[in-house]
N, C-alpha and C positions, 0 to 999 in steps of 0.2 A: 452722196448721191446728187446725180443730174437730174434738174425738172423734170416732170412727166410734161405734155403738149396743153401748155397752158391758154387760157382762153378769160377773157373780163366781159362781163354780161353788165350794164346798169339797171337796178333793180326798180321795177314801175307799181305802180297802185295794185295790180294784177299779179303782182309777187308775194303779197302783203304774208300770206299765209305761211309761205315758203318760205320768205324770210325771218319770219318768228320764230318759227320750229328749227331753223339753224343756229338763230340769237340763242334761243334758250339751250339748243344741245351744245353747241360750242362755249358758253358761260358756263353752263352746268360741268361739261367735262375738264374744264380748268380751273373753277374753283369750290365745287362742293366738298371734295377731300379736305379742306381749307379751310372751312367754314361751319356755322352748325346751319342744319336743315332748315329752322327757323327764318333766320337771315338770309339764306339765299332763296327761299321760297317769297319772302317779303320785297327781296329785291328784283326776281324775276317776276312776278306776278305785278309789278308797277312798271319797270323800264320795259317790259318786252309784251305788255298789255296791246291789244289790238287798235285801240284808239291814239295810242300814243307814239307807236310805229306808225300807224297812218298820217299823224300829223308830221311827223320826222321825214316820211317820203314825200311830203307834198312840199316841203321846206325851200326854198329856191336857192338855199345858201347852206344845203348838207344833200350829199350825194352818197350814196349804200352802191357798192360793187360787189357783184358774185363772180367768185373765181372757183374755175373749171378747170379741172386736173383728168385727163382724157377724157371730155366728154362729161365728165361727174362733179355735180358740186359737192366743193371742197373747203371752201371757206369763204368770207365775205370781210369786207373794209364800209367802215363808216367816214366821210369825210366833212369838214364845216368850216367853213369860212367868216368872217364879217363876226354879226350878233350869234351866227348859230354854233359858233364856239363855244364851248361849256366853262371856260376860263379865261384865257387868256384878252380875246375879240380883240386882238391885235391886227389891222386892215393888213400888216405884212405876212400874216402868218395864214398858214393851213394846218388845221388840225386832224389827227388821227384819231378819231373818240372811240373807235371799237376795230378791232382787228383780229380776227379768229378764222384758223384753220382746225377743221376737225381732228381730232387724235388719230384717226387712221392713215391720213393724209401728213402728218407731220414729219420731216427729216426729208422733205421732198425738194426742197428749196422754196416751197409756196410762200414761206414769209417773206424770204427777199424779192419774188415776184411782187406782193405787195405794196411792200416799201419801194419798189422801184416805179410801180404805178401811182402811188404817191409823191412821189419827187416830180416822175411826170407831168402830173395835175397840177402841182403848185409851179413847175414851169412855165406851161401853157397859163396858167393864171396869174403870170408875174408877180409870185408871190417869193419873199425871201427866206423865210424858212417854214420849216413842220416842227409842230410840234404835238407831244401825248404825256398821257399820264400812265404809271404803271405802279402799281400796287411793291410798296416796297419790300415784301415778303415774294413777290416772284421773279426769285435769281434769274430763274432761264429765262424769262423773257427780258430783264435789264440787260443780260450779258449778253443775247442776241441783238435787242437795238444797240448797245455799245459795238456790237461790231457791224453795225448797218451805220454808222458813222454818228449816233447822236449823245449826247453828254447830259447827264445832270445839273439842273439849273436851277431847282429849287423845287419846292413841294405842294402839294394841295390836299384837302379832305376831299375823300372820297365817302361816302354812305352806303352801306349794304344791311339793308334791314337797320337792326339798332345797335349795328356796330360803324362804330366812326374809325376807317382805317387814314392811311396817309398813303397817298401816291407820290413816285418822285415825277415830279414835273422833268419830262428828256425833250431837246433841242438839235437840230440838224439842219443847217445852213443847204439851203438848195441851189444857188447863184456861184 
């Protein structure tokens, strides 16, 4: 399907509650069926806590972008550079820490639009590559990122409640 009318908007501190709701909902849609309720609740209660997201929004090395499809909030992305990166902290890199589209909007090309926006941001910031972590059991996401030009370069640990999961680290050159 062709993408709908797409628009991006930077998240501001006034968007905190909207961001929290969207972050929780998209993460829950993506992973609750593959994890225990206790682990999901422990993770989302910490990762999307008001104070934590407020701190992340204030970090000048991170940016949250809302994605709208035909004027309706459909997803979001968080990108990090420098010390804000969750793992590599490579000055030549831009990390996509979170990238989610609501289930009702999947299949419309919005994921591709988010990747293109991240590539544009990386080039504007004169970065050499993008990287992200994706759960090794999330086969659909891995296949999507491979179609978008990412390749597996390693692994790192992701803790979801009491479950220590393995993420593939994937990289895409942007120059």
